[in-house]
C-alpha positions as CSV (number, residue, x, y, z in Angstrom):
1,M,-128.5,-226.1,-128.3
2,R,-131.3,-224.5,-130.3
3,N,-133.5,-227.6,-130.1
4,R,-133.0,-227.7,-126.4
5,R,-134.0,-224.1,-126.0
6,I,-137.2,-224.7,-128.1
7,F,-138.0,-227.8,-125.9
8,F,-137.5,-225.7,-122.8
9,I,-139.9,-223.0,-124.0
10,I,-142.6,-225.5,-124.9
11,A,-142.2,-227.1,-121.5
12,I,-142.6,-223.8,-119.8
13,W,-145.8,-223.0,-121.7
14,L,-147.3,-226.4,-121.0
15,A,-146.5,-226.1,-117.3
16,A,-148.2,-222.6,-117.3
17,I,-151.3,-224.1,-119.0
18,I,-151.4,-226.9,-116.5
19,A,-150.9,-224.6,-113.5
20,A,-153.7,-222.3,-114.9
21,A,-156.0,-225.3,-115.3
22,A,-155.5,-226.1,-111.6
23,L,-156.9,-222.7,-110.8
24,D,-159.7,-222.6,-113.3
25,R,-162.6,-223.4,-111.0
26,A,-161.3,-221.1,-108.2
27,V,-160.8,-218.2,-110.5
28,A,-164.3,-218.6,-112.2
29,E,-166.0,-218.8,-108.8
30,H,-164.2,-215.7,-107.5
31,V,-165.0,-213.7,-110.6
32,H,-168.7,-214.6,-110.2
33,A,-168.8,-214.1,-106.5
34,A,-167.2,-210.6,-106.8
35,G,-169.7,-209.7,-109.5
36,F,-167.1,-208.9,-112.2
37,D,-168.9,-210.9,-114.8
38,A,-172.3,-209.2,-114.0
39,F,-170.7,-205.8,-114.2
40,L,-169.1,-206.4,-117.6
41,H,-172.3,-207.9,-119.0
42,Q,-174.2,-204.7,-117.9
43,H,-171.6,-202.3,-119.3
44,K,-171.1,-203.2,-123.0
45,L,-168.9,-200.1,-123.8
46,I,-166.4,-201.0,-121.1
47,R,-166.4,-204.7,-122.1
48,E,-165.9,-204.0,-125.8
49,T,-163.2,-201.4,-125.2
50,L,-161.2,-203.7,-123.0
51,K,-161.2,-206.5,-125.5
52,S,-160.8,-204.3,-128.6
53,P,-157.1,-205.3,-129.1
54,G,-158.4,-208.8,-129.6
55,V,-160.6,-207.8,-132.5
56,Y,-159.4,-208.0,-136.1
57,F,-160.4,-204.5,-136.9
58,F,-157.7,-203.4,-134.3
59,T,-155.1,-205.5,-136.2
60,I,-156.1,-204.0,-139.5
61,A,-155.9,-200.5,-138.1
62,A,-152.4,-201.3,-136.7
63,A,-151.4,-202.6,-140.2
64,I,-152.6,-199.4,-141.8
65,L,-150.7,-197.2,-139.4
66,L,-147.6,-199.3,-140.0
67,A,-148.0,-198.9,-143.7
68,I,-148.1,-195.1,-143.3
69,F,-145.6,-194.4,-140.6
70,H,-143.2,-197.4,-140.1
71,P,-139.9,-197.5,-142.1
72,W,-140.9,-201.0,-143.4
73,R,-144.1,-199.4,-144.8
74,W,-146.3,-202.0,-146.6
75,R,-144.0,-204.9,-145.7
76,A,-144.7,-204.3,-142.0
77,A,-148.4,-204.1,-142.7
78,V,-148.4,-207.3,-144.8
79,M,-146.4,-209.1,-142.1
80,I,-148.7,-208.3,-139.3
81,L,-151.8,-209.3,-141.4
82,L,-150.2,-212.6,-142.4
83,F,-148.6,-213.5,-139.1
84,T,-151.7,-212.9,-137.0
85,A,-153.6,-215.3,-139.1
86,V,-152.1,-218.0,-136.9
87,A,-154.7,-216.9,-134.2
88,G,-157.4,-218.4,-136.5
89,L,-156.2,-221.9,-135.4
90,N,-158.2,-221.3,-132.2
91,E,-161.4,-222.3,-134.0
92,P,-160.4,-225.9,-135.0
93,I,-158.7,-226.3,-131.7
94,K,-162.0,-225.3,-129.9
95,W,-163.9,-227.9,-131.9
96,I,-161.3,-230.6,-131.2
97,V,-161.2,-229.9,-127.5
98,G,-164.9,-229.3,-127.0
99,R,-164.8,-227.3,-123.8
100,A,-167.6,-225.1,-122.6
101,R,-167.4,-221.6,-121.1
102,P,-167.7,-221.2,-117.3
103,F,-171.3,-221.7,-116.2
104,K,-172.3,-222.7,-119.7
105,S,-172.9,-225.9,-121.6
106,L,-171.9,-226.5,-125.3
107,S,-175.5,-225.7,-126.2
108,G,-175.3,-222.3,-124.6
109,E,-177.5,-223.2,-121.7
110,D,-176.6,-222.3,-118.1
111,A,-174.7,-225.1,-116.3
112,P,-172.7,-225.8,-113.2
113,L,-169.0,-225.1,-113.2
114,A,-167.2,-228.0,-114.9
115,P,-163.7,-226.9,-116.1
116,F,-162.7,-230.4,-117.1
117,N,-165.9,-231.6,-118.8
118,F,-164.7,-232.0,-122.4
119,H,-166.7,-233.2,-125.4
120,P,-164.3,-233.4,-128.3
121,F,-165.6,-232.9,-131.8
122,P,-169.1,-231.6,-130.9
123,P,-171.7,-231.1,-133.5
124,F,-171.0,-228.1,-135.8
125,G,-172.8,-225.0,-134.5
126,S,-172.2,-225.8,-130.8
127,K,-172.3,-222.7,-128.8
128,D,-169.9,-221.5,-126.1
129,L,-166.8,-223.4,-127.1
130,C,-163.9,-221.7,-125.3
131,F,-160.5,-223.4,-125.5
132,P,-158.5,-221.4,-126.4
133,S,-159.8,-217.8,-126.3
134,G,-160.1,-216.3,-129.8
135,H,-159.9,-212.7,-128.6
136,A,-156.8,-213.4,-126.5
137,S,-155.1,-215.5,-129.3
138,L,-155.4,-212.6,-131.7
139,A,-154.4,-210.0,-129.1
140,F,-151.2,-211.8,-128.2
141,A,-150.5,-212.6,-131.9
142,T,-150.9,-208.9,-132.7
143,A,-148.7,-207.9,-129.8
144,A,-146.0,-210.4,-130.8
145,C,-146.0,-208.9,-134.4
146,L,-145.9,-205.4,-133.1
147,A,-143.0,-206.3,-130.8
148,I,-141.1,-207.4,-133.9
149,V,-141.5,-204.2,-135.8
150,M,-141.4,-201.9,-132.8
151,P,-139.4,-203.7,-130.2
152,R,-138.9,-200.6,-128.0
153,F,-142.6,-200.7,-127.1
154,R,-143.0,-204.5,-126.9
155,W,-144.0,-204.5,-123.2
156,L,-146.8,-202.0,-123.9
157,F,-148.2,-204.2,-126.7
158,Y,-148.1,-207.3,-124.4
159,F,-149.8,-205.3,-121.6
160,G,-152.6,-204.5,-124.0
161,A,-152.9,-208.2,-124.8
162,M,-153.0,-209.0,-121.1
163,I,-155.9,-206.6,-120.6
164,V,-157.8,-208.6,-123.2
165,G,-157.1,-211.8,-121.5
166,L,-158.1,-210.4,-118.1
167,E,-161.3,-209.1,-119.6
168,R,-162.2,-212.5,-121.0
169,I,-161.6,-214.1,-117.5
170,A,-163.4,-211.3,-115.7
171,E,-166.4,-211.7,-117.9
172,N,-166.4,-215.4,-117.2
173,A,-166.3,-215.9,-121.0
174,H,-163.2,-218.1,-120.6
175,W,-161.3,-220.1,-118.0
176,L,-157.9,-219.0,-116.9
177,S,-156.2,-221.8,-118.9
178,D,-158.1,-220.8,-122.0
179,V,-156.3,-217.4,-121.9
180,V,-152.9,-218.9,-121.1
181,A,-153.3,-221.4,-124.0
182,A,-154.3,-218.5,-126.2
183,A,-151.2,-216.6,-125.3
184,A,-149.1,-219.6,-126.2
185,L,-150.9,-220.0,-129.5
186,G,-150.6,-216.3,-130.5
187,I,-147.0,-215.7,-129.3
188,G,-145.7,-219.1,-130.3
189,G,-147.4,-219.1,-133.7
190,V,-145.9,-215.7,-134.6
191,W,-142.5,-216.7,-133.3
192,V,-142.5,-219.8,-135.6
193,L,-143.5,-217.6,-138.6
194,A,-141.0,-215.0,-137.7
195,Q,-138.2,-217.6,-137.7
196,M,-139.3,-218.6,-141.2
197,F,-140.1,-215.2,-142.9
198,A,-139.3,-212.1,-140.8
199,N,-135.7,-211.9,-141.9
200,K,-136.9,-211.8,-145.5
201,F,-139.1,-208.8,-144.8
202,M,-136.3,-207.0,-143.1
203,R,-133.7,-207.8,-145.8
204,E,-136.0,-206.5,-148.5
205,T,-136.8,-203.4,-146.6
206,D,-133.2,-202.6,-145.8
207,G,-132.3,-203.2,-149.4
């Protein structure tokens, strides 16, 4: 029964990524035509604020606050710092997939929209690799960790992660499917680690 549930969850995430990929071009075109990307490029403060939950300094700040105020204290802080490390997998995945950002080539030059133009294992140092989104991966991983230690506010945490994902799409820094895949990586990776280690943190804290 447990294996069937895991298979079902994986299938749902894969279906969501495929569905998002089917909309990649349309979404990128709409964002560009509406001027969302130009607006965000011109307003750095707004851009950086919206994506701040996807920056590691935010995660570190959350860990410090947990260490001070949460009943688990330092265990909650260590857990969030360790579990969110799974978001770092986005970098090798980006290199393996070799997908460029909307309106960009892997060299960073302007290019036509080509959501399915993949160049796996590009030369190291290639610019504008985008699948999955690093900011969104970390934001969703952080949200998933915070949902474990403060489940009452879990939807608020996931809302913050969604804002990061929407900003990355609105900036045309990522395709829609980049963000959906990032959510799967962040949430799924934390879930796997939680199954392995979260109960140990809780037992030690309760004891």
